[in-house]
N, C-alpha and C positions, 0 to 999 in steps of 0.2 A: 604263379604269376599273379600280381595284383591287378585288379580291375579298377577302372575309373569310376567315380561315383555316378550313378544314373541321373542324379538330380541336376547335373549341369545341362543347361539348355540355352537357347537364345535369350531367354529372360534373364538367366543368371549372368550371361555375358553382358547384357545391357546394364544390369546393376553394377557389375564389375567396372565397366567403362565409366559409368556415372560417378563412381567412388574414387577413381584413380586420382582426380584432382585434389582429393582430401588427404593424400598421403602425408604422413608425419615422419619425423626423423627415425623413429623406430621401424617404420615400414621400409625406409631406405636401407637401414641396417639389415633387416631381414632379407630384402631384395639382394643385397650384396652376398649374403650367405646362400641364397637360392642360386645366384649366378655361378657359384662354385660348380654346379652341375654342367655349366657351359664352357668352363675355361679350357677344357681339353681341345676345343675347336675354335673358340671365339675370344677376342679381347674387347673390352668396352672403353678403355681409357687411352687407346692409341689407334692410329690408322694402319696398323700392321695386320695383315691377313695371316691366319693360321690355316688349319684344315678347313675352317669355315671363314666367311668374310668378317672383317672387323665390324663392331656394332657402335663405334663412336659416331655420334651424329646420325643415328638411324632414323630418327623422327623426321618425316617429310621426304625421306629418300625413296625413290622408286625401287621396287623390288628388282634384284638382279643388276644393280647399277654400280657396285663398287669396282673401280678400275683395277685391273690386273688380278681379278679373281675369276676363276672358271666356274660359272654357275651351271646347274642342270638346265636342260632345255625347258623343263617345266617352269623353273623360276624365271628364266629369261622371258618366256611367254607370258607369265603372270605380270611381270613388269611392263612388257609391251602392251598388255591388256589394260593397264592403268592401276595396278596394285601399288599403292604408296603406303609406307609404314607409318601408322598413327596408332593411337591407343586401341581403337577397335580392331584394326587389322592385326596388330601384334597380339592382342588378347586371343583372337581366334587362332592365329598361327601357333602361339605358345601352348594352347590347349591341345591342338591336334595339327601338327605341321602337314601331315599327309592328307588331311581332310581339306585344309585351307588351300594348299598347293599340291594337288595330286601329281605324283611323279617327282616330287622334290628329292634330292639326294641326301637331305638331312635325315640322319638315322635316328635322331632323338624322338621318342614317342609322344612327348608332351608333358606338361605339368598337370597336376591333379586337382589343385584347388584354386578357386578364384583369388584367395588371399596371396598365394604364391605368385600368381600371374600379376596381380596389381602391385605387389611389392617389388617384383623384378622390373616391371615397367617404371616404377618410381625410381629405382636404382639406375636404370638405363638413362633416364632423364637427367641424371647428374653428370652425364658424359656427353655434352652437346658437341 
């Protein structure tokens, strides 16, 4: 079992979020490749739900708010509590879904590096 790097912290997340706006075309291409880890459960370019909710237009969306998708109680509560998907909240969630939203039904353990997260977010931004 691979372990996540210990160096990831709130400081690295802050640096990651600050750098997201500087994404270039090659970052988006890498983000598209990173998204391959997600395609079993999610789509980014349409509003069709799969095993997970669609991610088209995720930025600015309240957590647990996609119509016709049955979210876990934890995700519904997070949305009701004010969780809205933006660069910072997605960065934290993509690093550790169960830490950001304890009790989430998302079985993915999280991405390992800040560059993967930043590039995936840059790719998701291409699907408003």
